[in-house]
PDB file of N, CA, C, O and CB in Angstrom:
ATOM      1  N   UNK A   1     147.800 157.299 119.144  1.00  0.00           N
ATOM      2  CA  UNK A   1     148.685 157.846 118.285  1.00  0.00           C
ATOM      3  C   UNK A   1     149.972 156.854 117.947  1.00  0.00           C
ATOM      4  O   UNK A   1     150.547 156.825 116.859  1.00  0.00           O
ATOM      5  CB  UNK A   1     149.095 159.163 118.902  1.00  0.00           C
ATOM      6  N   UNK A   2     150.269 156.136 118.978  1.00  0.00           N
ATOM      7  CA  UNK A   2     151.279 155.105 118.734  1.00  0.00           C
ATOM      8  C   UNK A   2     150.848 154.056 117.648  1.00  0.00           C
ATOM      9  O   UNK A   2     151.685 153.590 116.874  1.00  0.00           O
ATOM     10  CB  UNK A   2     151.583 154.385 120.060  1.00  0.00           C
ATOM     11  N   UNK A   3     149.767 153.761 117.614  1.00  0.00           N
ATOM     12  CA  UNK A   3     149.258 152.730 116.593  1.00  0.00           C
ATOM     13  C   UNK A   3     149.378 153.479 115.057  1.00  0.00           C
ATOM     14  O   UNK A   3     149.761 152.862 114.064  1.00  0.00           O
ATOM     15  CB  UNK A   3     147.535 152.265 116.993  1.00  0.00           C
ATOM     16  N   UNK A   4     149.032 154.741 115.045  1.00  0.00           N
ATOM     17  CA  UNK A   4     149.021 155.470 113.801  1.00  0.00           C
ATOM     18  C   UNK A   4     150.551 155.749 113.339  1.00  0.00           C
ATOM     19  O   UNK A   4     150.897 155.734 112.158  1.00  0.00           O
ATOM     20  CB  UNK A   4     148.182 156.845 113.995  1.00  0.00           C
ATOM     21  N   UNK A   5     151.402 156.000 114.410  1.00  0.00           N
ATOM     22  CA  UNK A   5     152.631 156.167 114.085  1.00  0.00           C
ATOM     23  C   UNK A   5     153.297 154.771 113.465  1.00  0.00           C
ATOM     24  O   UNK A   5     154.037 154.824 112.482  1.00  0.00           O
ATOM     25  CB  UNK A   5     153.294 156.698 115.300  1.00  0.00           C
ATOM     26  N   UNK A   6     153.008 153.676 114.046  1.00  0.00           N
ATOM     27  CA  UNK A   6     153.527 152.559 113.501  1.00  0.00           C
ATOM     28  C   UNK A   6     152.917 152.190 112.133  1.00  0.00           C
ATOM     29  O   UNK A   6     153.588 151.554 111.319  1.00  0.00           O
ATOM     30  CB  UNK A   6     153.378 151.516 114.440  1.00  0.00           C
ATOM     31  N   UNK A   7     151.715 152.561 111.881  1.00  0.00           N
ATOM     32  CA  UNK A   7     151.090 152.385 110.429  1.00  0.00           C
ATOM     33  C   UNK A   7     151.893 153.240 109.418  1.00  0.00           C
ATOM     34  O   UNK A   7     152.345 152.823 108.352  1.00  0.00           O
ATOM     35  CB  UNK A   7     149.475 152.871 110.379  1.00  0.00           C
ATOM     36  N   UNK A   8     152.013 154.588 109.946  1.00  0.00           N
ATOM     37  CA  UNK A   8     152.659 155.602 109.019  1.00  0.00           C
ATOM     38  C   UNK A   8     153.969 154.998 108.698  1.00  0.00           C
ATOM     39  O   UNK A   8     154.287 154.915 107.511  1.00  0.00           O
ATOM     40  CB  UNK A   8     152.833 157.092 109.668  1.00  0.00           C
ATOM     41  N   UNK A   9     154.804 154.546 109.665  1.00  0.00           N
ATOM     42  CA  UNK A   9     156.297 154.200 109.642  1.00  0.00           C
ATOM     43  C   UNK A   9     156.244 152.968 108.568  1.00  0.00           C
ATOM     44  O   UNK A   9     157.184 152.782 107.794  1.00  0.00           O
ATOM     45  CB  UNK A   9     156.973 153.734 111.292  1.00  0.00           C
ATOM     46  N   UNK A  10     155.100 152.156 108.575  1.00  0.00           N
ATOM     47  CA  UNK A  10     155.068 151.138 107.559  1.00  0.00           C
ATOM     48  C   UNK A  10     154.753 151.552 106.199  1.00  0.00           C
ATOM     49  O   UNK A  10     155.326 151.029 105.243  1.00  0.00           O
ATOM     50  CB  UNK A  10     154.169 150.174 107.913  1.00  0.00           C
ATOM     51  N   UNK A  11     153.901 152.433 106.063  1.00  0.00           N
ATOM     52  CA  UNK A  11     153.453 152.875 104.676  1.00  0.00           C
ATOM     53  C   UNK A  11     154.547 154.009 104.013  1.00  0.00           C
ATOM     54  O   UNK A  11     154.729 154.140 102.803  1.00  0.00           O
ATOM     55  CB  UNK A  11     151.862 153.569 104.825  1.00  0.00           C
ATOM     56  N   UNK A  12     155.144 154.695 104.943  1.00  0.00           N
ATOM     57  CA  UNK A  12     156.125 155.702 104.488  1.00  0.00           C
ATOM     58  C   UNK A  12     155.555 156.895 103.868  1.00  0.00           C
ATOM     59  O   UNK A  12     156.270 157.671 103.234  1.00  0.00           O
ATOM     60  CB  UNK A  12     157.037 155.123 103.549  1.00  0.00           C
ATOM     61  N   UNK A  13     154.307 157.076 104.019  1.00  0.00           N
ATOM     62  CA  UNK A  13     153.509 158.277 103.468  1.00  0.00           C
ATOM     63  C   UNK A  13     152.184 158.482 104.256  1.00  0.00           C
ATOM     64  O   UNK A  13     152.162 158.948 105.395  1.00  0.00           O
ATOM     65  CB  UNK A  13     153.156 158.055 101.897  1.00  0.00           C
ATOM     66  N   UNK A  14     151.069 158.095 103.551  1.00  0.00           N
ATOM     67  CA  UNK A  14     149.839 158.210 104.181  1.00  0.00           C
ATOM     68  C   UNK A  14     149.304 156.907 104.928  1.00  0.00           C
ATOM     69  O   UNK A  14     149.979 155.882 105.021  1.00  0.00           O
ATOM     70  CB  UNK A  14     148.901 158.640 103.164  1.00  0.00           C
ATOM     71  N   UNK A  15     148.207 157.032 105.376  1.00  0.00           N
ATOM     72  CA  UNK A  15     147.599 156.170 106.424  1.00  0.00           C
ATOM     73  C   UNK A  15     147.515 154.727 105.617  1.00  0.00           C
ATOM     74  O   UNK A  15     147.961 153.694 106.116  1.00  0.00           O
ATOM     75  CB  UNK A  15     146.011 156.798 106.987  1.00  0.00           C
ATOM     76  N   UNK A  16     146.904 154.774 104.339  1.00  0.00           N
ATOM     77  CA  UNK A  16     146.698 153.553 103.687  1.00  0.00           C
ATOM     78  C   UNK A  16     147.679 153.128 102.653  1.00  0.00           C
ATOM     79  O   UNK A  16     147.495 152.086 102.024  1.00  0.00           O
ATOM     80  CB  UNK A  16     145.477 153.586 103.127  1.00  0.00           C
ATOM     81  N   UNK A  17     148.797 153.952 102.433  1.00  0.00           N
ATOM     82  CA  UNK A  17     149.746 153.579 101.508  1.00  0.00           C
ATOM     83  C   UNK A  17     150.395 154.924 101.005  1.00  0.00           C
ATOM     84  O   UNK A  17     150.493 155.912 101.733  1.00  0.00           O
ATOM     85  CB  UNK A  17     149.101 152.710 100.369  1.00  0.00           C
ATOM     86  N   UNK A  18     150.813 154.882  99.743  1.00  0.00           N
ATOM     87  CA  UNK A  18     151.506 155.910  99.175  1.00  0.00           C
ATOM     88  C   UNK A  18     150.603 156.951  98.621  1.00  0.00           C
ATOM     89  O   UNK A  18     151.104 157.990  98.192  1.00  0.00           O
ATOM     90  CB  UNK A  18     152.373 155.408  98.190  1.00  0.00           C
ATOM     91  N   UNK A  19     149.368 156.777  98.593  1.00  0.00           N
ATOM     92  CA  UNK A  19     148.480 157.922  97.908  1.00  0.00           C
ATOM     93  C   UNK A  19     147.559 158.377  99.137  1.00  0.00           C
ATOM     94  O   UNK A  19     147.220 157.639 100.062  1.00  0.00           O
ATOM     95  CB  UNK A  19     147.473 157.324  96.476  1.00  0.00           C
ATOM     96  N   UNK A  20     147.232 159.658  98.988  1.00  0.00           N
ATOM     97  CA  UNK A  20     146.239 160.278  99.867  1.00  0.00           C
ATOM     98  C   UNK A  20     144.872 159.535  99.733  1.00  0.00           C
ATOM     99  O   UNK A  20     144.429 159.237  98.624  1.00  0.00           O
ATOM    100  CB  UNK A  20     146.082 161.811  99.516  1.00  0.00           C
ATOM    101  N   UNK A  21     144.219 159.247 100.889  1.00  0.00           N
ATOM    102  CA  UNK A  21     142.848 158.723 100.769  1.00  0.00           C
ATOM    103  C   UNK A  21     141.892 159.262 101.679  1.00  0.00           C
ATOM    104  O   UNK A  21     142.354 160.077 102.479  1.00  0.00           O
ATOM    105  CB  UNK A  21     142.827 157.340 100.933  1.00  0.00           C
ATOM    106  N   UNK A  22     140.636 159.003 101.758  1.00  0.00           N
ATOM    107  CA  UNK A  22     139.662 159.395 102.674  1.00  0.00           C
ATOM    108  C   UNK A  22     140.071 159.241 104.173  1.00  0.00           C
ATOM    109  O   UNK A  22     139.751 160.047 105.047  1.00  0.00           O
ATOM    110  CB  UNK A  22     138.464 158.632 102.390  1.00  0.00           C
ATOM    111  N   UNK A  23     140.775 158.176 104.360  1.00  0.00           N
ATOM    112  CA  UNK A  23     141.413 157.906 105.741  1.00  0.00           C
ATOM    113  C   UNK A  23     142.122 159.020 106.202  1.00  0.00           C
ATOM    114  O   UNK A  23     142.018 159.325 107.390  1.00  0.00           O
ATOM    115  CB  UNK A  23     142.361 156.752 105.750  1.00  0.00           C
ATOM    116  N   UNK A  24     142.895 159.740 105.372  1.00  0.00           N
ATOM    117  CA  UNK A  24     143.721 160.708 105.809  1.00  0.00           C
ATOM    118  C   UNK A  24     143.082 161.895 106.118  1.00  0.00           C
ATOM    119  O   UNK A  24     143.667 162.704 106.838  1.00  0.00           O
ATOM    120  CB  UNK A  24     144.663 160.927 104.959  1.00  0.00           C
ATOM    121  N   UNK A  25     141.880 162.150 105.654  1.00  0.00           N
ATOM    122  CA  UNK A  25     141.055 163.274 106.023  1.00  0.00           C
ATOM    123  C   UNK A  25     140.508 163.271 107.379  1.00  0.00           C
ATOM    124  O   UNK A  25     140.536 164.265 108.105  1.00  0.00           O
ATOM    125  CB  UNK A  25     139.994 163.378 105.141  1.00  0.00           C
ATOM    126  N   UNK A  26     139.988 162.093 107.725  1.00  0.00           N
ATOM    127  CA  UNK A  26     139.622 161.931 109.130  1.00  0.00           C
ATOM    128  C   UNK A  26     140.769 161.806 109.989  1.00  0.00           C
ATOM    129  O   UNK A  26     140.723 162.389 111.072  1.00  0.00           O
ATOM    130  CB  UNK A  26     138.773 160.785 109.330  1.00  0.00           C
ATOM    131  N   UNK A  27     141.899 161.068 109.650  1.00  0.00           N
ATOM    132  CA  UNK A  27     142.985 160.970 110.663  1.00  0.00           C
ATOM    133  C   UNK A  27     143.668 162.316 110.869  1.00  0.00           C
ATOM    134  O   UNK A  27     144.053 162.665 111.985  1.00  0.00           O
ATOM    135  CB  UNK A  27     144.038 159.915 110.235  1.00  0.00           C
ATOM    136  N   UNK A  28     143.822 163.111 109.715  1.00  0.00           N
ATOM    137  CA  UNK A  28     144.457 164.350 109.680  1.00  0.00           C
ATOM    138  C   UNK A  28     143.696 165.340 110.601  1.00  0.00           C
ATOM    139  O   UNK A  28     144.336 166.036 111.389  1.00  0.00           O
ATOM    140  CB  UNK A  28     144.543 164.845 108.246  1.00  0.00           C
ATOM    141  N   UNK A  29     142.446 165.411 110.526  1.00  0.00           N
ATOM    142  CA  UNK A  29     141.776 166.194 111.464  1.00  0.00           C
ATOM    143  C   UNK A  29     141.870 165.882 112.841  1.00  0.00           C
ATOM    144  O   UNK A  29     141.935 166.761 113.700  1.00  0.00           O
ATOM    145  CB  UNK A  29     140.545 166.218 111.174  1.00  0.00           C
ATOM    146  N   UNK A  30     141.882 164.565 113.112  1.00  0.00           N
ATOM    147  CA  UNK A  30     142.149 164.137 114.542  1.00  0.00           C
ATOM    148  C   UNK A  30     143.531 164.352 114.900  1.00  0.00           C
ATOM    149  O   UNK A  30     143.768 164.704 116.056  1.00  0.00           O
ATOM    150  CB  UNK A  30     141.822 162.681 114.782  1.00  0.00           C
ATOM    151  N   UNK A  31     144.413 164.203 114.138  1.00  0.00           N
ATOM    152  CA  UNK A  31     145.848 164.564 114.527  1.00  0.00           C
ATOM    153  C   UNK A  31     146.091 166.027 114.796  1.00  0.00           C
ATOM    154  O   UNK A  31     146.855 166.435 115.670  1.00  0.00           O
ATOM    155  CB  UNK A  31     146.807 164.147 113.429  1.00  0.00           C
ATOM    156  N   UNK A  32     145.339 166.837 113.927  1.00  0.00           N
ATOM    157  CA  UNK A  32     145.559 168.314 114.055  1.00  0.00           C
ATOM    158  C   UNK A  32     145.075 168.698 115.509  1.00  0.00           C
ATOM    159  O   UNK A  32     145.729 169.429 116.253  1.00  0.00           O
ATOM    160  CB  UNK A  32     144.723 169.168 112.876  1.00  0.00           C
ATOM    161  N   UNK A  33     143.902 168.148 115.825  1.00  0.00           N
ATOM    162  CA  UNK A  33     143.416 168.440 117.298  1.00  0.00           C
ATOM    163  C   UNK A  33     144.292 167.985 118.261  1.00  0.00           C
ATOM    164  O   UNK A  33     144.495 168.707 119.238  1.00  0.00           O
ATOM    165  CB  UNK A  33     142.112 167.827 117.635  1.00  0.00           C
ATOM    166  N   UNK A  34     144.900 166.820 118.156  1.00  0.00           N
ATOM    167  CA  UNK A  34     145.814 166.231 118.974  1.00  0.00           C
ATOM    168  C   UNK A  34     147.011 167.230 119.253  1.00  0.00           C
ATOM    169  O   UNK A  34     147.400 167.611 120.357  1.00  0.00           O
ATOM    170  CB  UNK A  34     146.259 164.934 118.344  1.00  0.00           C
ATOM    171  N   UNK A  35     147.508 167.570 118.004  1.00  0.00           N
ATOM    172  CA  UNK A  35     148.693 168.516 117.985  1.00  0.00           C
ATOM    173  C   UNK A  35     148.450 169.825 118.603  1.00  0.00           C
ATOM    174  O   UNK A  35     149.333 170.405 119.234  1.00  0.00           O
ATOM    175  CB  UNK A  35     149.143 168.770 116.603  1.00  0.00           C
ATOM    176  N   UNK A  36     147.228 170.319 118.429  1.00  0.00           N
ATOM    177  CA  UNK A  36     146.877 171.644 118.971  1.00  0.00           C
ATOM    178  C   UNK A  36     146.465 171.559 120.398  1.00  0.00           C
ATOM    179  O   UNK A  36     146.208 172.607 120.990  1.00  0.00           O
ATOM    180  CB  UNK A  36     145.773 172.282 118.172  1.00  0.00           C
ATOM    181  N   UNK A  37     146.380 170.456 120.984  1.00  0.00           N
ATOM    182  CA  UNK A  37     145.980 170.430 122.552  1.00  0.00           C
ATOM    183  C   UNK A  37     147.314 170.618 123.257  1.00  0.00           C
ATOM    184  O   UNK A  37     148.273 169.887 123.006  1.00  0.00           O
ATOM    185  CB  UNK A  37     145.213 168.929 123.084  1.00  0.00           C
ATOM    186  N   UNK A  38     147.362 171.567 124.108  1.00  0.00           N
ATOM    187  CA  UNK A  38     148.604 171.881 125.009  1.00  0.00           C
ATOM    188  C   UNK A  38     148.848 170.828 125.953  1.00  0.00           C
ATOM    189  O   UNK A  38     148.398 170.953 127.093  1.00  0.00           O
ATOM    190  CB  UNK A  38     148.452 173.184 125.817  1.00  0.00           C
ATOM    191  N   UNK A  39     149.585 169.675 125.587  1.00  0.00           N
ATOM    192  CA  UNK A  39     149.955 168.720 126.547  1.00  0.00           C
ATOM    193  C   UNK A  39     151.196 168.174 126.151  1.00  0.00           C
ATOM    194  O   UNK A  39     151.579 168.399 125.003  1.00  0.00           O
ATOM    195  CB  UNK A  39     148.968 167.694 126.733  1.00  0.00           C
ATOM    196  N   UNK A  40     151.984 167.396 127.026  1.00  0.00           N
ATOM    197  CA  UNK A  40     153.265 166.795 126.623  1.00  0.00           C
ATOM    198  C   UNK A  40     153.037 165.461 125.702  1.00  0.00           C
ATOM    199  O   UNK A  40     152.206 164.615 126.032  1.00  0.00           O
ATOM    200  CB  UNK A  40     154.107 166.433 127.968  1.00  0.00           C
ATOM    201  N   UNK A  41     153.689 165.361 124.740  1.00  0.00           N
ATOM    202  CA  UNK A  41     153.436 164.277 123.645  1.00  0.00           C
ATOM    203  C   UNK A  41     154.830 163.546 123.625  1.00  0.00           C
ATOM    204  O   UNK A  41     155.914 164.083 123.852  1.00  0.00           O
ATOM    205  CB  UNK A  41     152.992 164.948 122.047  1.00  0.00           C
ATOM    206  N   UNK A  42     154.592 162.138 123.290  1.00  0.00           N
ATOM    207  CA  UNK A  42     155.801 161.311 123.051  1.00  0.00           C
ATOM    208  C   UNK A  42     156.327 161.768 121.624  1.00  0.00           C
ATOM    209  O   UNK A  42     155.608 162.363 120.822  1.00  0.00           O
ATOM    210  CB  UNK A  42     155.452 159.662 123.111  1.00  0.00           C
ATOM    211  N   UNK A  43     157.604 161.445 121.396  1.00  0.00           N
ATOM    212  CA  UNK A  43     158.108 161.645 120.091  1.00  0.00           C
ATOM    213  C   UNK A  43     157.825 160.532 119.039  1.00  0.00           C
ATOM    214  O   UNK A  43     158.277 159.390 119.125  1.00  0.00           O
ATOM    215  CB  UNK A  43     159.517 161.837 120.213  1.00  0.00           C
ATOM    216  N   UNK A  44     157.011 161.001 118.015  1.00  0.00           N
ATOM    217  CA  UNK A  44     156.555 160.062 117.082  1.00  0.00           C
ATOM    218  C   UNK A  44     157.000 160.587 115.722  1.00  0.00           C
ATOM    219  O   UNK A  44     156.333 161.384 115.063  1.00  0.00           O
ATOM    220  CB  UNK A  44     155.027 159.848 117.184  1.00  0.00           C
ATOM    221  N   UNK A  45     158.128 160.102 115.364  1.00  0.00           N
ATOM    222  CA  UNK A  45     158.609 160.693 114.005  1.00  0.00           C
ATOM    223  C   UNK A  45     157.818 160.496 112.701  1.00  0.00           C
ATOM    224  O   UNK A  45     157.817 161.271 111.745  1.00  0.00           O
ATOM    225  CB  UNK A  45     159.915 160.143 113.720  1.00  0.00           C
ATOM    226  N   UNK A  46     157.113 159.284 112.817  1.00  0.00           N
ATOM    227  CA  UNK A  46     156.242 159.057 111.527  1.00  0.00           C
ATOM    228  C   UNK A  46     155.124 160.072 111.554  1.00  0.00           C
ATOM    229  O   UNK A  46     154.806 160.650 110.515  1.00  0.00           O
ATOM    230  CB  UNK A  46     155.592 157.525 111.442  1.00  0.00           C
ATOM    231  N   UNK A  47     154.551 160.297 112.636  1.00  0.00           N
ATOM    232  CA  UNK A  47     153.462 161.413 112.880  1.00  0.00           C
ATOM    233  C   UNK A  47     153.914 162.603 112.543  1.00  0.00           C
ATOM    234  O   UNK A  47     153.117 163.338 111.961  1.00  0.00           O
ATOM    235  CB  UNK A  47     152.987 161.553 114.252  1.00  0.00           C
ATOM    236  N   UNK A  48     155.061 163.022 112.768  1.00  0.00           N
ATOM    237  CA  UNK A  48     155.511 164.382 112.485  1.00  0.00           C
ATOM    238  C   UNK A  48     155.873 164.544 111.037  1.00  0.00           C
ATOM    239  O   UNK A  48     155.726 165.634 110.486  1.00  0.00           O
ATOM    240  CB  UNK A  48     156.692 164.748 113.352  1.00  0.00           C
ATOM    241  N   UNK A  49     156.356 163.461 110.383  1.00  0.00           N
ATOM    242  CA  UNK A  49     156.485 163.507 108.870  1.00  0.00           C
ATOM    243  C   UNK A  49     155.170 163.594 108.170  1.00  0.00           C
ATOM    244  O   UNK A  49     154.985 164.355 107.221  1.00  0.00           O
ATOM    245  CB  UNK A  49     157.212 162.273 108.347  1.00  0.00           C
ATOM    246  N   UNK A  50     154.187 162.733 108.698  1.00  0.00           N
ATOM    247  CA  UNK A  50     152.819 162.794 108.265  1.00  0.00           C
ATOM    248  C   UNK A  50     152.142 164.177 108.348  1.00  0.00           C
ATOM    249  O   UNK A  50     151.474 164.616 107.411  1.00  0.00           O
ATOM    250  CB  UNK A  50     152.055 161.844 109.053  1.00  0.00           C
ATOM    251  N   UNK A  51     152.330 164.831 109.468  1.00  0.00           N
ATOM    252  CA  UNK A  51     151.677 166.168 109.727  1.00  0.00           C
ATOM    253  C   UNK A  51     152.292 167.102 108.679  1.00  0.00           C
ATOM    254  O   UNK A  51     151.575 167.927 108.112  1.00  0.00           O
ATOM    255  CB  UNK A  51     151.931 166.729 111.276  1.00  0.00           C
ATOM    256  N   UNK A  52     153.620 166.995 108.401  1.00  0.00           N
ATOM    257  CA  UNK A  52     154.394 167.932 107.442  1.00  0.00           C
ATOM    258  C   UNK A  52     153.869 167.592 106.074  1.00  0.00           C
ATOM    259  O   UNK A  52     153.662 168.491 105.259  1.00  0.00           O
ATOM    260  CB  UNK A  52     156.054 167.737 107.503  1.00  0.00           C
ATOM    261  N   UNK A  53     153.639 166.284 105.782  1.00  0.00           N
ATOM    262  CA  UNK A  53     152.980 165.890 104.416  1.00  0.00           C
ATOM    263  C   UNK A  53     151.681 166.422 104.223  1.00  0.00           C
ATOM    264  O   UNK A  53     151.324 166.833 103.119  1.00  0.00           O
ATOM    265  CB  UNK A  53     152.842 164.419 104.248  1.00  0.00           C
ATOM    266  N   UNK A  54     150.905 166.442 105.284  1.00  0.00           N
ATOM    267  CA  UNK A  54     149.420 166.870 105.163  1.00  0.00           C
ATOM    268  C   UNK A  54     149.499 168.413 104.891  1.00  0.00           C
ATOM    269  O   UNK A  54     148.786 168.979 104.062  1.00  0.00           O
ATOM    270  CB  UNK A  54     148.493 166.520 106.596  1.00  0.00           C
ATOM    271  N   UNK A  55     150.434 169.034 105.671  1.00  0.00           N
ATOM    272  CA  UNK A  55     150.567 170.575 105.407  1.00  0.00           C
ATOM    273  C   UNK A  55     150.857 171.033 104.146  1.00  0.00           C
ATOM    274  O   UNK A  55     150.663 172.224 103.901  1.00  0.00           O
ATOM    275  CB  UNK A  55     151.548 171.148 106.163  1.00  0.00           C
ATOM    276  N   UNK A  56     151.345 170.198 103.192  1.00  0.00           N
ATOM    277  CA  UNK A  56     151.596 170.483 101.924  1.00  0.00           C
ATOM    278  C   UNK A  56     150.309 170.628 101.057  1.00  0.00           C
ATOM    279  O   UNK A  56     150.249 171.327 100.046  1.00  0.00           O
ATOM    280  CB  UNK A  56     152.471 169.489 101.439  1.00  0.00           C
ATOM    281  N   UNK A  57     149.373 169.950 101.525  1.00  0.00           N
ATOM    282  CA  UNK A  57     147.903 170.004 100.826  1.00  0.00           C
ATOM    283  C   UNK A  57     147.219 171.319 101.045  1.00  0.00           C
ATOM    284  O   UNK A  57     147.065 171.751 102.188  1.00  0.00           O
ATOM    285  CB  UNK A  57     146.896 168.858 101.416  1.00  0.00           C
ATOM    286  N   UNK A  58     146.790 171.991  99.950  1.00  0.00           N
ATOM    287  CA  UNK A  58     146.147 173.244 100.090  1.00  0.00           C
ATOM    288  C   UNK A  58     144.940 173.098 101.056  1.00  0.00           C
ATOM    289  O   UNK A  58     144.890 173.850 102.030  1.00  0.00           O
ATOM    290  CB  UNK A  58     145.717 173.771  98.710  1.00  0.00           C
ATOM    291  N   UNK A  59     143.964 172.179 100.849  1.00  0.00           N
ATOM    292  CA  UNK A  59     142.969 172.149 101.758  1.00  0.00           C
ATOM    293  C   UNK A  59     143.173 171.994 103.270  1.00  0.00           C
ATOM    294  O   UNK A  59     142.379 172.396 104.121  1.00  0.00           O
ATOM    295  CB  UNK A  59     142.238 171.231 101.363  1.00  0.00           C
ATOM    296  N   UNK A  60     144.288 171.387 103.493  1.00  0.00           N
ATOM    297  CA  UNK A  60     144.790 171.153 104.928  1.00  0.00           C
ATOM    298  C   UNK A  60     145.245 172.476 105.384  1.00  0.00           C
ATOM    299  O   UNK A  60     144.920 172.846 106.512  1.00  0.00           O
ATOM    300  CB  UNK A  60     145.996 170.057 105.047  1.00  0.00           C
ATOM    301  N   UNK A  61     145.930 173.191 104.660  1.00  0.00           N
ATOM    302  CA  UNK A  61     146.316 174.538 105.015  1.00  0.00           C
ATOM    303  C   UNK A  61     145.168 175.508 105.192  1.00  0.00           C
ATOM    304  O   UNK A  61     145.240 176.425 106.009  1.00  0.00           O
ATOM    305  CB  UNK A  61     147.217 175.056 104.003  1.00  0.00           C
ATOM    306  N   UNK A  62     144.183 175.320 104.479  1.00  0.00           N
ATOM    307  CA  UNK A  62     142.899 176.384 104.474  1.00  0.00           C
ATOM    308  C   UNK A  62     141.975 175.914 105.571  1.00  0.00           C
ATOM    309  O   UNK A  62     141.441 176.786 106.257  1.00  0.00           O
ATOM    310  CB  UNK A  62     141.990 176.419 102.953  1.00  0.00           C
ATOM    311  N   UNK A  63     141.721 174.653 105.821  1.00  0.00           N
ATOM    312  CA  UNK A  63     140.756 174.215 106.743  1.00  0.00           C
ATOM    313  C   UNK A  63     141.273 173.547 107.940  1.00  0.00           C
ATOM    314  O   UNK A  63     140.469 173.385 108.858  1.00  0.00           O
ATOM    315  CB  UNK A  63     139.875 173.376 106.113  1.00  0.00           C
ATOM    316  N   UNK A  64     142.431 173.146 108.085  1.00  0.00           N
ATOM    317  CA  UNK A  64     142.862 172.251 109.204  1.00  0.00           C
ATOM    318  C   UNK A  64     143.763 172.837 110.195  1.00  0.00           C
ATOM    319  O   UNK A  64     144.036 172.184 111.201  1.00  0.00           O
ATOM    320  CB  UNK A  64     143.519 171.085 108.687  1.00  0.00           C
ATOM    321  N   UNK A  65     144.227 173.944 110.021  1.00  0.00           N
ATOM    322  CA  UNK A  65     145.248 174.394 110.824  1.00  0.00           C
ATOM    323  C   UNK A  65     144.944 175.490 111.902  1.00  0.00           C
ATOM    324  O   UNK A  65     145.822 176.037 112.570  1.00  0.00           O
ATOM    325  CB  UNK A  65     146.222 174.840 109.965  1.00  0.00           C
ATOM    326  N   UNK A  66     143.668 175.737 111.991  1.00  0.00           N
ATOM    327  CA  UNK A  66     143.114 176.623 113.005  1.00  0.00           C
ATOM    328  C   UNK A  66     143.756 177.960 112.833  1.00  0.00           C
ATOM    329  O   UNK A  66     143.935 178.626 113.854  1.00  0.00           O
ATOM    330  CB  UNK A  66     143.330 176.079 114.436  1.00  0.00           C
ATOM    331  N   UNK A  67     144.171 178.499 111.539  1.00  0.00           N
ATOM    332  CA  UNK A  67     144.708 179.832 111.494  1.00  0.00           C
ATOM    333  C   UNK A  67     146.208 179.929 111.789  1.00  0.00           C
ATOM    334  O   UNK A  67     146.803 181.005 111.832  1.00  0.00           O
ATOM    335  CB  UNK A  67     143.970 180.670 112.444  1.00  0.00           C
ATOM    336  N   UNK A  68     146.833 178.628 112.008  1.00  0.00           N
ATOM    337  CA  UNK A  68     148.263 178.674 112.370  1.00  0.00           C
ATOM    338  C   UNK A  68     148.950 178.339 111.168  1.00  0.00           C
ATOM    339  O   UNK A  68     148.707 177.296 110.561  1.00  0.00           O
ATOM    340  CB  UNK A  68     148.666 177.735 113.523  1.00  0.00           C
ATOM    341  N   UNK A  69     149.906 179.283 110.747  1.00  0.00           N
ATOM    342  CA  UNK A  69     150.648 179.031 109.487  1.00  0.00           C
ATOM    343  C   UNK A  69     151.524 177.898 109.442  1.00  0.00           C
ATOM    344  O   UNK A  69     152.160 177.649 108.418  1.00  0.00           O
ATOM    345  CB  UNK A  69     151.422 180.124 109.156  1.00  0.00           C
TER     346      UNK A  69
END
């Protein structure tokens, strides 16, 4: 996740740049699983912003949040 946080900090939005891509589907699902796992996590501000950005997408809200609003 540290590598992803660095990448997202560099792009300022999605994994490959300013636009949503196929990479974000794969990474978003993995990120969701990581966030839903009950464990301590480092503070990754770019990951937090990315997760919030993904939650704005209707498909993410419907399929990726495990029923959590």
